[in-house]
Backbone as CSV, one residue per row, in Angstrom:
resi,resn,N_x,N_y,N_z,CA_x,CA_y,CA_z,C_x,C_y,C_z
1,MET,103.731,100.109,131.199,102.571,100.685,131.860,101.333,100.011,131.355
2,ALA,100.433,99.659,132.136,99.193,99.162,131.779,98.115,99.986,132.604
3,CYS,96.977,100.215,131.891,95.832,100.969,132.434,94.562,100.312,131.880
4,ALA,93.634,100.371,132.750,92.310,99.815,132.380,91.304,101.069,132.378
5,VAL,90.774,101.327,131.198,89.832,102.427,130.955,88.428,101.900,130.906
6,PRO,87.611,102.280,131.770,86.266,101.770,131.678,85.559,102.134,130.351
7,ALA,84.573,101.375,129.965,83.779,101.591,128.782,82.719,102.585,129.018
8,PHE,82.573,103.681,128.237,81.653,104.670,128.357,80.914,104.878,126.974
9,SER,79.689,105.283,127.003,79.083,105.703,125.723,79.658,107.048,125.493
10,ASP,79.401,107.584,124.260,79.992,108.855,124.034,79.458,109.960,124.887
11,GLU,78.221,109.891,125.265,77.747,110.938,126.235,78.273,110.751,127.631
12,GLY,78.493,109.425,128.046,79.223,109.302,129.406,80.490,109.656,129.563
13,LEU,81.286,109.584,128.457,82.699,109.918,128.419,82.702,111.603,128.603
14,GLY,82.000,112.248,127.745,82.014,113.639,127.872,81.653,114.283,129.134
15,GLU,80.602,113.476,129.820,80.178,113.853,131.152,81.371,113.694,132.172
16,LEU,82.030,112.473,131.981,83.153,112.090,132.958,84.208,113.222,132.843
17,VAL,84.559,113.562,131.587,85.644,114.643,131.431,85.247,115.982,131.904
18,SER,83.979,116.371,131.578,83.458,117.682,132.105,83.557,117.658,133.719
19,GLU,83.099,116.613,134.320,83.132,116.508,135.764,84.558,116.540,136.350
20,ALA,85.497,115.695,135.532,86.918,115.614,136.092,87.822,116.812,135.884
21,ALA,87.491,117.562,134.753,88.440,118.708,134.462,88.307,119.736,135.630
22,PRO,89.362,120.146,136.008,89.449,121.130,136.972,88.819,122.619,136.668
23,LYS,88.119,123.193,137.569,87.468,124.504,137.322,88.230,125.451,138.038
24,GLY,88.963,126.403,137.314,89.779,127.501,137.919,91.087,127.084,138.165
25,ALA,92.110,128.017,138.197,93.507,127.939,138.351,93.939,127.195,139.530
26,THR,93.225,127.172,140.619,93.715,126.550,141.942,93.134,125.171,142.069
27,LYS,92.293,124.674,141.184,91.703,123.429,141.255,92.666,122.338,140.851
28,VAL,92.502,121.038,141.506,93.324,119.976,141.221,92.557,118.752,140.663
29,ILE,93.054,118.179,139.622,92.289,117.063,138.931,92.119,115.910,139.920
30,PRO,90.865,115.547,140.214,90.758,114.228,141.127,91.315,113.147,140.564
31,PRO,91.721,112.231,141.459,92.389,110.995,141.089,91.410,110.191,140.160
32,GLY,92.077,109.388,139.309,91.162,108.527,138.351,91.808,108.387,136.948
33,ASN,91.016,107.933,136.040,91.512,107.766,134.699,91.902,108.895,133.975
34,TYR,91.035,110.018,134.139,91.263,111.283,133.491,92.474,111.968,134.078
35,ALA,92.752,111.857,135.299,93.904,112.316,135.950,95.218,111.777,135.422
36,MET,95.057,110.352,135.227,96.270,109.692,134.789,96.576,110.045,133.364
37,VAL,95.627,110.161,132.464,95.877,110.573,131.159,96.375,111.997,130.968
38,ALA,95.805,112.919,131.877,96.218,114.318,131.897,97.631,114.443,132.383
39,LYS,98.094,113.571,133.355,99.516,113.559,133.836,100.554,113.230,132.712
40,TYR,100.164,112.067,132.047,100.989,111.605,130.890,100.999,112.502,129.790
41,ALA,99.778,113.195,129.479,99.794,114.289,128.301,100.731,115.400,128.835
42,ASP,100.516,115.904,129.989,101.355,117.067,130.391,102.830,116.724,130.348
43,ALA,103.258,115.501,130.860,104.625,115.108,130.787,105.136,115.096,129.321
44,PHE,104.386,114.582,128.474,104.745,114.513,127.026,104.854,115.822,126.427
45,LEU,103.839,116.702,126.683,103.841,118.133,125.960,104.754,119.068,126.558
46,SER,105.148,118.781,127.859,105.920,119.918,128.480,107.336,119.563,128.675
47,THR,107.753,118.254,128.442,109.201,117.795,128.671,109.758,117.968,127.240
48,PRO,110.912,118.712,127.153,111.537,118.661,125.871,111.982,117.418,125.320
49,PRO,111.945,117.134,124.032,111.519,117.945,122.987,109.848,118.097,122.890
50,GLY,109.100,117.460,123.759,107.712,117.554,123.764,107.185,117.367,122.287
51,GLY,106.269,118.339,121.907,105.651,118.143,120.457,106.574,118.221,119.397
52,HIS,107.877,118.403,119.576,108.773,118.525,118.493,109.626,117.333,118.345
53,ARG,109.123,116.150,118.453,109.828,114.905,118.474,109.975,114.425,117.024
54,THR,110.716,115.020,116.237,110.885,114.575,114.844,112.435,114.444,114.529
55,ILE,112.765,113.683,113.577,114.030,113.383,113.082,114.057,113.308,111.650
56,TYR,115.004,113.832,110.912,115.185,113.858,109.540,115.833,112.464,108.963
57,ALA,115.419,111.919,107.899,115.931,110.742,107.336,117.455,110.790,107.208
58,ASP,117.947,111.821,106.542,119.259,111.959,106.287,120.296,111.883,107.521
59,SER,119.623,112.403,108.662,120.438,112.378,109.946,120.482,110.948,110.534
60,LEU,119.491,110.178,110.081,119.538,108.681,110.683,120.461,107.871,109.908
61,MET,121.003,108.312,108.797,121.849,107.469,108.055,123.186,108.236,107.692
62,ASP,123.568,109.148,108.603,124.705,109.967,108.311,125.992,109.356,108.763
63,GLY,125.938,108.200,109.485,127.102,107.589,110.028,127.732,108.105,111.238
64,LYS,127.212,109.248,111.816,127.763,109.925,112.930,127.003,109.430,114.197
65,ASP,127.359,108.321,114.723,126.658,107.842,115.902,127.094,108.226,117.207
66,ASP,126.231,108.977,117.908,126.654,109.370,119.244,126.100,108.392,120.140
67,LEU,126.834,107.621,120.927,126.408,106.514,121.851,125.396,106.904,122.872
68,ASN,125.319,108.179,123.196,124.357,108.692,124.135,123.031,109.285,123.689
69,LEU,122.962,109.193,122.194,121.605,109.691,121.610,121.196,108.533,120.685
70,ALA,119.846,108.753,120.489,119.179,107.873,119.377,119.296,108.665,118.234
71,ASP,120.355,108.479,117.419,120.606,109.298,116.300,120.769,108.652,115.063
72,GLU,120.856,107.314,115.004,121.013,106.507,113.898,119.797,105.573,113.819
73,LEU,119.498,105.093,112.589,118.383,104.167,112.296,118.218,102.933,113.312
74,GLY,119.402,102.416,113.504,119.418,101.115,114.310,119.112,101.409,115.839
75,ASP,119.122,102.666,116.320,118.711,103.076,117.557,117.308,102.940,117.905
76,TYR,116.492,102.765,116.900,115.002,102.895,116.864,114.308,101.424,116.671
77,PHE,113.136,101.351,117.214,112.205,100.430,116.739,111.412,101.117,115.761
78,LEU,111.362,100.522,114.481,110.699,101.195,113.404,109.306,100.763,113.258
79,LEU,108.403,101.663,113.227,106.905,101.422,113.275,106.287,102.210,112.118
80,ASP,105.756,101.568,111.103,105.138,102.094,109.955,103.640,102.018,110.268
81,VAL,102.929,103.231,110.361,101.555,103.294,110.709,100.487,103.410,109.548
82,ARG,101.061,103.279,108.309,100.353,103.400,107.138,99.526,102.132,106.913
83,THR,98.658,102.108,105.909,97.810,100.914,105.511,98.777,99.856,105.063
84,PRO,98.395,98.523,105.155,99.263,97.489,104.607,99.529,97.652,103.110
85,ALA,98.760,98.244,102.397,99.096,98.531,100.816,100.146,99.389,100.711
86,GLU,99.984,100.568,101.595,101.066,101.634,101.476,102.350,101.069,101.957
87,TYR,102.311,100.325,103.091,103.574,99.695,103.600,104.204,98.787,102.503
88,CYS,103.519,97.981,101.882,103.977,97.060,100.999,104.627,97.717,99.805
89,ALA,104.095,98.889,99.428,104.747,99.639,98.232,106.113,100.188,98.572
90,GLY,106.479,100.254,99.836,107.783,100.622,100.197,107.927,101.184,101.514
91,THR,108.726,100.699,102.356,108.866,101.358,103.827,110.382,101.366,104.135
92,VAL,110.748,101.961,105.211,112.097,101.843,105.726,112.406,100.378,106.006
93,PRO,113.649,99.964,105.633,113.904,98.570,105.776,113.886,98.339,107.312
94,GLY,113.108,97.200,107.662,113.167,96.763,109.004,111.961,97.168,109.755
95,ALA,111.073,98.011,109.018,109.895,98.601,109.882,108.760,97.543,109.994
96,VAL,108.148,97.632,111.151,107.023,96.797,111.432,105.769,97.496,111.164
97,ASN,104.711,97.044,110.539,103.557,97.635,110.080,102.408,97.413,111.096
98,ILE,101.952,98.520,111.723,100.788,98.456,112.666,100.029,99.709,112.014
99,PRO,98.857,99.619,111.325,98.184,100.705,110.833,97.704,101.646,112.104
100,MET,97.678,102.939,111.905,97.280,103.852,112.907,95.820,103.462,113.516
101,SER,95.021,102.987,112.655,93.652,102.632,113.193,93.684,101.454,114.112
102,GLU,94.753,100.736,114.118,94.885,99.515,114.996,95.925,99.757,116.113
103,LEU,96.684,100.774,116.138,97.790,101.100,116.974,97.488,100.921,118.474
104,ALA,96.411,101.552,118.946,96.034,101.676,120.329,95.498,100.231,120.829
105,LYS,95.182,99.382,120.105,94.588,98.026,120.516,95.781,97.264,121.388
106,PRO,95.210,96.758,122.611,96.195,96.208,123.542,97.202,95.234,122.912
107,GLU,96.773,94.419,122.005,97.608,93.362,121.415,98.676,94.071,120.575
108,ASN,98.493,95.224,120.022,99.486,95.841,119.205,100.343,96.728,120.073
109,LEU,99.797,97.389,121.138,100.699,98.140,122.077,101.669,97.127,122.689
110,ALA,101.280,95.800,122.972,102.157,94.972,123.566,103.374,94.568,122.699
111,LYS,103.371,94.846,121.379,104.464,94.593,120.337,105.500,95.645,120.534
112,LEU,105.159,96.773,121.173,106.040,97.912,121.059,106.998,97.877,122.333
113,PRO,108.233,98.200,122.223,109.252,98.312,123.328,109.108,99.425,124.095
114,LYS,109.345,99.239,125.332,109.231,100.337,126.512,110.604,100.845,126.749
115,ASP,111.667,100.042,126.293,113.053,100.324,126.519,113.904,100.881,125.391
116,LYS,113.175,101.179,124.374,113.826,101.624,123.022,112.972,102.741,122.394
117,PRO,113.613,103.648,121.830,112.779,104.703,121.124,112.092,104.205,119.979
118,ILE,110.977,104.623,119.568,110.158,104.138,118.494,110.067,105.316,117.419
119,LEU,110.548,104.955,116.143,110.545,105.924,115.088,109.169,105.558,114.334
120,VAL,108.274,106.486,114.291,106.830,106.334,113.619,106.966,106.814,112.341
121,ILE,106.533,106.033,111.249,106.668,106.332,109.843,105.360,106.305,109.188
122,CYS,105.038,107.416,108.310,103.868,107.486,107.566,104.245,107.975,106.170
123,ASN,103.368,108.552,105.414,103.594,109.128,104.087,104.345,110.444,104.176
124,THR,103.876,111.433,104.992,104.397,112.804,105.116,104.816,113.139,106.541
125,GLY,104.478,112.567,107.545,104.783,112.746,108.923,103.677,113.197,109.621
126,HIS,102.545,113.545,108.990,101.303,114.052,109.817,100.617,112.901,110.566
127,THR,100.357,111.726,109.901,99.825,110.664,110.596,100.643,110.142,111.703
128,ALA,102.044,109.984,111.346,102.990,109.667,112.412,102.970,110.554,113.530
129,SER,102.800,111.824,113.410,102.867,112.805,114.483,101.622,112.525,115.385
130,ILE,100.464,112.258,114.850,99.278,111.946,115.594,99.666,110.678,116.499
131,SER,100.113,109.726,115.810,100.483,108.346,116.423,101.535,108.620,117.506
132,ASN,102.554,109.472,117.141,103.533,109.780,118.113,102.969,110.404,119.413
133,ALA,101.942,111.339,119.234,101.422,111.870,120.426,100.710,110.878,121.205
134,VAL,99.953,110.050,120.607,99.232,109.043,121.434,100.176,108.178,122.198
135,LEU,101.238,107.644,121.475,102.249,106.710,122.065,103.038,107.547,123.286
136,GLY,103.274,108.782,122.961,103.917,109.511,124.047,103.036,109.763,125.259
137,ILE,101.832,109.968,125.101,100.898,110.025,126.209,100.712,108.804,126.988
138,LEU,100.941,107.566,126.297,100.797,106.277,126.872,102.277,105.925,127.494
139,GLY,103.202,106.816,127.393,104.548,106.531,128.056,105.609,106.047,127.101
140,TYR,105.477,105.867,125.931,106.575,105.435,124.976,107.409,106.487,124.590
141,ASP,108.661,106.221,124.219,109.554,107.187,123.700,109.420,107.200,122.138
142,ALA,108.475,107.932,121.632,108.101,107.944,120.323,108.602,109.149,119.472
143,TRP,109.106,108.957,118.374,109.677,110.030,117.414,108.913,109.929,115.974
144,THR,108.865,111.059,115.425,108.276,110.962,113.917,109.400,111.144,112.907
145,LEU,109.429,110.339,111.855,110.339,110.500,110.759,109.763,111.704,110.044
146,ARG,110.512,112.877,110.120,110.077,114.147,109.468,109.995,113.945,108.010
147,PHE,108.856,114.230,107.577,108.258,114.290,106.128,108.059,112.752,105.725
148,GLY,108.126,111.848,106.710,107.887,110.445,106.295,108.566,109.794,105.134
149,MET,107.885,108.981,104.429,108.474,108.273,103.253,108.759,109.380,102.129
150,THR,108.042,110.413,102.116,108.419,111.501,101.238,109.773,111.881,101.301
151,GLY,110.210,112.087,102.633,111.623,112.423,102.904,112.583,111.371,102.816
152,TRP,112.116,110.054,102.806,113.035,108.955,102.873,113.363,108.474,101.426
153,ARG,112.469,108.397,100.539,112.606,107.936,99.230,113.761,108.663,98.458
154,ASP,114.236,107.893,97.447,115.220,108.519,96.572,114.666,109.326,95.399
155,ALA,113.516,109.108,95.083,113.035,109.871,93.800,111.906,110.956,94.343
156,THR,112.029,111.483,95.461,111.032,112.491,95.917,111.478,113.891,95.597
157,LYS,110.516,114.647,95.015,110.578,116.088,94.919,109.180,116.499,95.002
158,THR,108.693,116.713,96.196,107.355,117.070,96.508,107.093,118.319,97.158
159,LYS,106.177,119.102,96.668,105.900,120.390,97.430,104.788,120.109,98.481
160,VAL,105.218,120.428,99.668,104.396,120.339,100.838,103.914,121.616,101.439
161,GLY,102.643,121.654,101.522,102.020,123.063,102.148,101.027,123.610,101.304
162,THR,100.716,124.812,101.383,99.685,125.429,100.568,100.386,126.294,99.584
163,SER,99.549,126.974,98.748,100.223,127.721,97.701,100.750,129.095,98.241
164,ALA,100.359,129.510,99.430,100.814,130.619,100.111,102.128,130.431,100.850
165,SER,102.246,129.198,101.442,103.307,128.872,102.302,103.518,127.399,101.982
166,SER,104.735,127.130,101.299,105.158,125.840,101.055,106.651,125.522,101.093
167,GLN,106.957,124.184,101.161,108.410,123.795,101.180,108.508,122.687,100.289
168,LEU,109.686,122.744,99.494,109.975,121.751,98.431,110.773,120.654,99.298
169,ILE,110.272,119.390,99.209,111.005,118.393,99.955,111.711,117.479,98.978
170,PHE,112.996,117.222,99.194,113.726,116.278,98.332,114.017,115.051,99.167
171,GLY,113.813,113.842,98.739,114.034,112.675,99.217,115.463,112.488,99.642
172,ALA,115.886,111.701,100.696,117.198,111.448,101.097,117.971,110.581,100.341
173,GLY,117.230,109.836,99.373,117.815,108.830,98.515,118.248,107.556,99.197
174,LEU,117.269,107.201,100.100,117.565,105.940,100.876,116.748,104.814,100.380
175,PRO,117.168,103.554,100.495,116.419,102.362,99.939,115.164,102.156,100.686
176,VAL,114.230,101.365,100.023,112.968,100.882,100.613,112.860,99.440,100.621
177,GLN,112.122,98.965,101.552,111.827,97.434,101.638,110.429,97.336,101.246
178,LYS,110.017,96.431,100.327,108.764,96.041,99.882,108.323,94.682,100.271
179,CYS,107.039,94.484,100.482,106.513,93.128,100.799,106.671,92.276,99.577
180,GLN,106.712,90.940,99.840,106.877,90.050,98.729,105.719,89.003,98.575
């Protein structure tokens, strides 16, 4: 999928969105860039699994391969959206590094497959989830590595959450690849 989005100043884009957004339950979004983005956003958010497109590290390496599902590591294009320094400190073997801040640039989107699911990797899964949503809206089959590298590493025992509501995350004990 390719789309050309016109350049707007911040004020111009807000005005465009305000004018394009439907007013009332019976209104239809007029054709154009806003309608196209809204269509893909709706498809991504309303089609199962929608906003819950995550997979645990241990299930990617459990050796139980269903040929009809993307359920093993080799079924995915691996995308690490962390900074180069974080990526080089250790990533999922075979992952390609495109930092989130560079992800939506045309030259980087061109590196991503349209015919294979993409597993997005970060430190905890939060940055990957944001990247996952953007890629989903753009039409990619994107998934988030649940708990990111925290859930992948072998020496992880991290408390995730707040003091009132938290979860202890144990790493899956899987190897990492480092830059040389």
